[in-house]
C-alpha positions, 0 to 999 in steps of 0.5 A, spaced: 473 518 527 474 523 521 480 525 525 482 519 524 481 518 517 483 525 515 491 522 519 491 516 515 489 519 509 496 524 510 500 518 513 499 514 506 500 520 503 506 522 506 509 514 505 507 514 498 509 520 495 516 521 499 517 513 496 516 518 489 522 523 491 525 518 494 526 514 487 527 521 483 532 523 488 537 516 486 537 517 479 543 521 481 546 518 486 550 511 487 548 505 490 546 506 497 551 503 502 554 505 509 560 508 505 561 515 509 561 518 501 555 515 499 552 516 506 554 524 504 550 523 497 544 521 501 544 525 506 545 532 502 541 531 497 535 535 498 530 531 494 532 524 497 531 527 504 525 530 503 522 524 501 525 520 506 522 526 511 516 525 508 515 518 509 517 517 517 513 523 517 507 518 514 509 512 518 508 517 525 501 519 522 498 512 521 500 510 528 497 516 530 490 514 527 491 507 530 491 508 536 485 512 535 480 508 530 479 500 529 484 497 525 477 496 520 477 503 519 485 505 518 487 500 514 482 500 508 483 508 508 491 506 507 488 502 501 488 509 498 495 511 498 495 508 491 490 513 488 493 519 492 500 517 489 497 517 482 494 523 483 500 526 486 505 523 480 499 526 474 501 533 477 508 533 479 511 527 474 506 530 469 504 523 468 498 521 464 492 518 466 486 515 462 479 516 465 479 509 468 484 511 472 480 517 475 474 513 475 478 508 480 480 514 483 473 517 485 472 510 488 477 510 492 475 517 495 468 515 496 470 508 500 474 513 504 468 518 505 463 511 506 468 508 512 468 514 515 461 514 516 460 507 518 465 506 522 465 507 529 470 508 535 471 501 539 473 501 547 476 494 547 474 492 554 479 486 554 484 482 548 482 475 547 488 473 548 487 466 547 485 467 540 492 471 539 496 463 538 490 461 534 491 466 529 498 466 529 497 459 528 493 460 521 498 464 518 503 460 519 500 455 516 497 458 511 505 461 509 506 454 509 502 451 504 503 457 500 511 457 500 509 449 498 504 450 493 510 456 490 515 450 491 511 445 487 509 451 481 518 453 480 519 445 480 514 444 475 516 449 471 523 448 472 521 440 469 518 443 463 522 448 462 516 454 462 517 460 460 512 467 460 509 470 466 510 467 473 502 468 475 502 463 481 509 466 484 507 473 482 500 471 486 503 469 492 508 472 493 503 478 493 498 475 498 504 473 503 506 481 503 500 483 504 498 479 509 504 481 513 502 488 512 495 487 515 498 483 520 504 490 522 498 494 523 494 489 527 499 489 532 501 496 532 494 496 535 496 492 540 501 495 543 497 501 544 490 497 546 494 494 552 497 500 554 491 503 555 488 496 559 495 497 565 500 494 562 507 496 562 508 502 557 515 498 554 509 494 550 508 499 545 514 500 543 515 492 543 509 492 539 512 497 534 519 494 533 514 487 532 511 490 527 516 494 523 520 487 523 514 485 520 513 490 515 520 489 512 518 482 511 513 483 507 517 488 504 522 483 501 516 478 499 513 484 494 520 485 492 520 478 490 514 478 487 516 485 483 523 482 481 520 477 476 513 479 476 507 484 474 506 490 477 500 489 476 499 482 479 503 483 484 501 490 487 493 488 486 494 482 491 498 486 496 493 492 497 487 487 497 491 482 502 492 487 506 485 490 508 483 483 508 487 480 513 487 487 516 480 488 518 479 479 519 486 480 524 483 486 528 477 482 529 479 476 531 485 479 536 482 485 538 476 482 538 473 489 533 466 487 530 462 492 525 457 497 526 451 495 530 446 500 527 445 497 520 446 504 516 453 505 519 454 498 518 451 498 510 455 505 509 463 501 512 462 495 508 460 500 501 467 503 503 471 497 504 468 494 496 469 501 493 476 502 495 478 495 494 475 495 487 478 502 486 485 500 487 483 494 482 482 497 478 487 503 479 492 498 478 489 494 472 487 500 468 492 500 463 490 493 461 483 493 462 482 498 456 487 495 453 482 489 452 476 494 450 472 496 443 476 502 440 470 507 441 470 507 449 477 507 449 477 514 445 471 515 450 476 514 457 481 519 454 478 525 455 480 532 452 485 534 458 489 528 458 490 530 450 491 537 451 496 536 457 499 531 453 501 535 447 504 541 452 508 536 456 513 536 451 516 544 451 513 546 459 513 540 463 519 537 460 524 543 460 522 544 468 524 536 468 531 534 467 531 527 468 525 525 462 527 517 465 522 519 472 516 520 469 512 512 471 506 510 468 501 509 474 500 501 473 507 500 476 506 506 481 507 500 486 514 498 484 516 504 488 514 502 495 519 498 496 525 501 500 530 494 496 527 495 489 529 503 491 536 501 491 537 496 486 
């Protein structure tokens, strides 16, 4: 189990850090297209190609983790990718983080330990095939309801000429992308399980292909939400929805269950809670701190961060010829969308 936890952490770190490197590399590159000159420019850009390879390696590690552990273990830990990305951004991009960010990262780390302690390997003897059509139907109905709600909301905004943040649109796109990411993990896991049960070996690449398509559609929905919405709302809904949908879909389609031992079950549930809480805190820390009393705000700004911010103009800026690459931690999920990178 701990091997699967380590693989998931390494995989999600590769995915998220790879996106940062690709984003930083594209700052001096033209918009991505199929023109030979543009493709060569990307291929010979060391920063971009390093990020791309890390992203691909991360995806491969995630697939290996899914082949060894239940979705209920892998998917919540994958939600810690944002915490890993924040730490990397702090030390590599010289991004200043507040005290609440470190609290959130600590919670995500404790949650990962809880999932590792409470999670257990589960042998799937048979896939409840009759549950799969109901799961697909439920997801389709849910998407129809969400998109109907979104259509009615947009129509109301046009009629009333409303301005300001489109909260409902942000929430809906975040939920839809998160659900697709969670279902994508379940589809990949289903391919490995069916292969072990004696199905043709082609079922694995077929399941991975369906999983990639599902993730691609999820990225489209996430990009739509990020285009006009706030990263805080969209990324929070995406992260929480991906964890919840992955766990629930795994229980329905793969007959996964909570540990029978009370102690293991407690640690697993506590780990889920810590991870979800940490992700929510991480993407909303700046706004939360802005609403706190000033004494509390000063308390959350550690001496280390103030020292770091003082040294940054002389040292860190000298090393980084592109000052615009500094990214705020509350907006890091903007980097997880390939479509957004091309824009």
